[in-house]
C-alpha positions in Angstrom: -166.7 89.9 -35.1 -169.5 87.4 -35.6 -166.9 84.8 -35.5 -165.4 85.9 -32.2 -168.7 85.7 -30.6 -169.2 82.2 -31.8 -165.9 81.1 -30.7 -166.7 82.6 -27.2 -170.2 80.8 -26.9 -168.6 77.5 -28.0 -165.7 77.8 -25.5 -168.2 78.7 -22.8 -170.3 75.8 -23.7 -167.3 73.3 -23.5 -166.4 74.5 -20.1 -169.9 74.0 -18.6 -169.9 70.5 -20.3 -166.3 69.8 -18.9 -165.5 71.9 -15.9 -161.8 72.0 -15.0 -161.1 70.3 -11.9 -160.5 72.5 -8.6 -156.6 71.0 -8.2 -156.0 71.9 -11.8 -157.6 75.4 -11.5 -155.4 76.2 -8.3 -152.2 75.0 -10.1 -150.4 77.7 -11.1 -149.2 78.4 -14.5 -145.6 77.7 -13.9 -144.5 74.2 -15.0 -141.8 73.8 -12.6 -142.1 71.2 -9.6 -145.1 71.8 -7.4 -144.7 72.3 -3.8 -148.1 71.8 -2.3 -148.7 68.4 -3.6 -145.3 67.3 -2.2 -146.5 69.3 1.3 -149.5 67.1 1.3 -147.8 64.3 0.4 -145.2 65.0 3.4 -148.5 65.6 5.9 -149.9 62.5 4.7 -146.9 60.3 5.5 -146.5 62.2 9.1 -150.1 61.4 9.7 -149.7 57.6 8.6 -146.4 57.4 10.7 -148.3 59.2 13.9 -150.9 56.5 13.5 -149.5 52.8 14.6 -150.3 50.1 12.8 -152.2 47.9 15.2 -151.6 44.9 12.9 -148.0 44.9 12.7 -146.1 42.6 15.0 -143.6 43.6 18.0 -140.0 43.6 17.1 -138.3 40.6 18.9 -134.8 41.5 20.6 -131.9 39.8 18.9 -128.9 38.7 21.2 -125.9 39.3 19.6 -123.4 36.3 18.9 -119.9 36.5 20.3 -117.5 36.5 17.8 -113.5 35.7 18.5 -111.6 38.2 16.9 -108.5 37.1 15.3 -105.9 39.7 14.7 -104.9 40.2 11.3 -100.8 39.9 11.5 -100.8 41.0 7.9 -102.1 44.4 8.8 -100.5 44.7 12.3 -97.7 47.2 12.6 -94.2 45.5 13.5 -93.8 46.6 17.0 -97.5 45.6 17.9 -96.8 42.3 16.1 -93.8 41.7 18.4 -95.7 42.4 21.5 -98.2 40.1 20.6 -95.8 37.3 19.7 -93.6 37.8 22.8 -95.9 35.8 25.4 -96.2 32.8 23.0 -92.2 32.7 22.2 -91.4 32.9 26.2 -93.9 30.1 26.9 -92.1 28.0 24.3 -88.6 28.9 25.5 -90.0 27.9 29.1 -91.5 24.8 28.0 -88.4 23.3 25.8 -85.9 24.2 28.9 -88.2 22.5 31.5 -88.7 19.4 29.2 -84.7 19.1 28.6 -84.2 19.4 32.4 -86.6 16.8 32.9 -85.2 14.4 30.4 -81.8 14.7 31.8 -82.7 14.1 35.2 -84.6 10.9 33.9 -81.9 9.6 32.3 -79.5 10.7 35.2 -82.0 8.7 37.8 -82.2 5.6 35.1 -78.5 5.3 34.7 -78.0 5.4 38.7 -80.6 2.8 39.0 -79.3 0.6 36.2 -75.7 1.1 38.3 -77.2 0.0 41.5 -78.6 -2.9 40.0 -75.3 -3.8 38.5 -73.5 -3.2 41.8 -76.1 -5.8 43.6 -75.6 -8.4 41.1 -71.7 -8.2 40.4 -69.0 -9.7 42.4 -66.0 -7.5 42.9 -62.5 -8.8 43.2 -60.2 -6.2 45.0 -57.1 -7.9 43.9 -55.0 -5.0 44.4 -55.2 -4.7 48.3 -53.2 -7.6 49.7 -54.6 -9.3 52.8 -51.8 -7.6 55.0 -52.3 -4.2 53.6 -52.2 -1.6 56.6 -55.1 0.3 55.4 -57.2 -2.5 54.8 -56.3 -3.9 58.4 -57.0 -0.1 59.6 -60.2 0.2 57.9 -61.4 -3.1 59.4 -60.3 -2.4 63.0 -61.5 1.1 63.1 -64.8 0.9 61.2 -65.9 -2.6 61.8 -64.4 -3.7 65.0 -65.5 -0.8 67.1 -65.4 -2.1 70.8 -69.1 -2.7 72.2 -70.2 -1.3 75.6 -70.0 -3.1 79.0 -72.6 -5.8 77.8 -72.4 -9.3 79.3 -74.2 -12.5 79.0 -77.0 -12.9 81.8 -75.5 -16.3 83.0 -72.9 -18.7 81.5 -74.1 -21.4 79.3 -73.5 -24.9 79.9 -70.1 -26.5 79.0 -69.9 -28.4 75.9 -68.0 -31.5 74.8 -65.4 -29.0 72.8 -65.0 -27.2 76.0 -63.7 -30.2 77.6 -61.4 -31.0 74.7 -59.9 -27.3 75.0 -59.4 -27.8 78.7 -57.5 -31.1 78.1 -55.5 -29.4 75.3 -54.8 -25.8 76.6 -55.7 -26.4 80.5 -58.7 -24.0 81.9 -57.3 -20.9 80.5 -58.7 -17.8 81.5 -58.9 -14.4 79.6 -58.0 -16.1 76.4 -58.7 -14.9 72.9 -61.0 -16.7 70.2 -62.2 -16.0 66.6 -65.4 -17.4 65.6 -65.7 -17.0 61.8 -69.0 -18.7 60.7 -71.5 -17.9 57.6 -74.4 -17.7 59.7 -76.3 -19.1 62.8 -76.4 -18.1 66.4 -73.3 -17.8 68.8 -71.4 -21.0 69.4 -72.0 -22.5 72.7 -68.4 -23.3 73.1 -67.2 -19.7 72.6 -70.1 -18.3 74.6 -69.2 -20.4 77.6 -65.4 -19.3 77.4 -66.6 -15.6 77.4 -68.9 -15.8 80.2 -67.2 -18.0 82.4 -63.7 -17.8 81.7 -63.4 -14.2 80.4 -62.3 -14.5 77.2 -62.4 -11.7 74.3 -62.7 -12.1 70.5 -64.3 -11.3 67.5 -67.5 -13.1 66.1 -68.0 -12.8 62.3 -71.3 -13.5 60.6 -71.9 -13.1 56.8 -75.9 -13.1 57.1 -77.2 -9.8 58.0 -80.1 -11.0 60.2 -77.6 -13.2 62.3 -75.2 -10.5 62.6 -77.6 -8.1 63.8 -78.9 -10.7 66.2 -75.3 -11.3 68.0 -75.2 -11.0 71.6 -72.4 -10.8 74.1 -69.4 -8.8 74.8 -67.5 -10.0 71.5 -66.8 -7.4 69.1 -69.2 -8.1 65.9 -68.0 -8.1 62.3 -70.2 -8.4 59.4 -68.0 -10.2 56.7 -67.7 -13.6 55.0 -64.7 -15.4 54.6 -62.8 -14.8 51.6 -61.2 -17.9 49.5 -58.5 -15.7 48.2 -55.7 -13.4 49.6 -57.5 -10.0 48.9 -61.0 -8.8 49.9 -64.3 -9.1 47.8 -67.4 -7.7 47.6 -70.2 -10.3 46.8 -74.1 -10.6 47.0 -74.9 -13.1 49.8 -78.2 -14.9 49.9 -79.6 -14.9 53.5 -80.7 -18.9 53.1 -79.2 -21.8 51.6 -81.9 -22.0 49.0 -81.5 -19.7 46.0 -85.2 -18.6 45.6 -84.7 -16.6 48.9 -85.7 -13.0 47.8 -83.6 -11.1 50.4 -80.1 -11.0 49.7 -77.4 -8.4 50.8 -74.0 -7.1 49.9 -71.2 -8.5 52.0 -67.5 -7.7 52.4 -65.5 -11.1 52.2 -62.2 -10.6 54.1 -59.4 -13.1 54.5 -58.5 -14.9 57.6 -55.3 -13.3 58.0 -56.8 -9.8 57.6 -59.4 -10.2 60.6 -56.4 -11.7 62.7 -54.6 -8.7 62.2 -57.3 -6.2 62.9 -58.5 -8.3 66.0 -54.8 -8.4 67.3 -55.5 -11.9 67.4 -52.5 -13.7 65.4 -51.8 -15.6 68.4 -55.3 -17.0 69.2 -56.0 -19.8 71.6 -59.3 -20.7 69.7 -60.3 -20.4 66.1 -63.7 -21.7 64.9 -64.0 -21.7 61.1 -66.9 -22.9 59.0 -68.2 -22.7 55.4 -67.4 -23.7 52.0 -64.2 -21.4 51.9 -62.6 -22.7 54.8 -60.1 -24.6 52.8 -59.0 -21.9 50.0 -59.0 -19.5 53.1 -56.2 -21.6 55.1 -54.1 -22.1 52.0 -53.3 -17.9 52.1 -52.8 -17.8 55.8 -49.0 -17.3 56.6 -48.6 -19.9 59.4 -45.0 -18.7 60.0 -46.3 -15.6 61.0 -49.3 -16.4 63.3 -49.7 -19.1 66.0 -53.3 -20.4 66.3 -53.3 -23.2 68.7 -56.6 -24.9 68.3 -58.4 -24.8 64.8 -62.2 -26.2 65.0 -63.0 -26.8 61.5 -66.9 -27.1 60.9 -67.4 -29.4 57.6 -69.3 -32.6 56.8 -68.0 -33.4 53.2 -65.8 -36.3 53.7 -63.6 -35.3 50.9 -63.2 -31.7 52.0 -62.4 -33.1 55.7 -59.6 -35.3 54.1 -57.9 -32.4 52.4 -58.1 -30.2 55.1 -56.6 -32.6 57.3 -53.8 -33.3 55.1 -53.3 -29.7 54.6 -53.1 -28.9 58.3 -50.8 -31.8 59.2 -48.4 -30.3 56.8 -48.2 -27.1 58.8 -47.8 -29.2 62.2 -51.1 -29.5 63.2 -52.7 -32.9 64.6 -56.3 -34.1 64.8 -57.4 -33.3 68.5 -61.0 -34.8 68.4 -63.6 -35.6 65.8 -67.2 -34.4 66.1 -70.3 -34.9 63.8 -70.1 -31.4 62.3 -66.2 -31.0 62.0 -62.9 -31.9 63.2 -60.5 -29.9 66.2 -56.8 -29.8 65.3 -54.1 -28.7 67.9 -50.9 -26.9 67.0 -47.8 -29.2 68.0 -45.4 -27.1 70.0 
């Protein structure tokens, strides 16, 4: 009994000396997780969140960076993959088709240009076509010797010295026939006088394109050169004697006999010829089938003149007159 009293006194003295805190006094005796301290802590957190921190910086807006999305073909279903690849395949096929057609077109144009240059620079011998070929004569007559309209020279030029020789050999013949076959140059005053004053008709042939287009008068024009063979040829013709001339044209060279047949002038009264191909062209004329009364040959080379004279004398021609630019021959009856 005494010991119990002493223990109570000692315990009371200890409590007064070290009082128990109120929080510990209010805690229940249960040792489980306390609820009130959690509530108090949550309340403090809510109170702290409710009061904004004046020192905290304002949030800066961040602009989202655009990103290119690359489809993942490994995880794409087959049908969706085909739909995505179809435009690319169609574009590739169209591109290949267009480029193929363009290459074919360029090759065709290049071949055509090459062939055109080859045709413009190469001479063609039409040896299979004879000078008396009916299709060739019809071709020249219908396409190259179309009759002109009613066009006459405004006035007759003055007669030349050759006109006087013709009057001496043939007489003052009206409505005669002439052939003027020269490589270049204007109309011969001799044939122009016969056409305007005597009513002669004929054909005027020029190889130079510019001189051919400048021809005037009622005579039928023909764009051709004199062929030195017995068949037609197609050659490149220089517009001037100088080979440095930039302008050239393609011209058809016709035998003299072909032109006589096409113009119905196998019995021509006056034939004027000029150029380097005169003597070879005369060698292919069948003189037994034509009747050319006067031949006026323009030439200046003495050797060629002698050879031409010898050849024509062998075909019953005589020298009628000599001029500075040539010789006039007359057929013996």
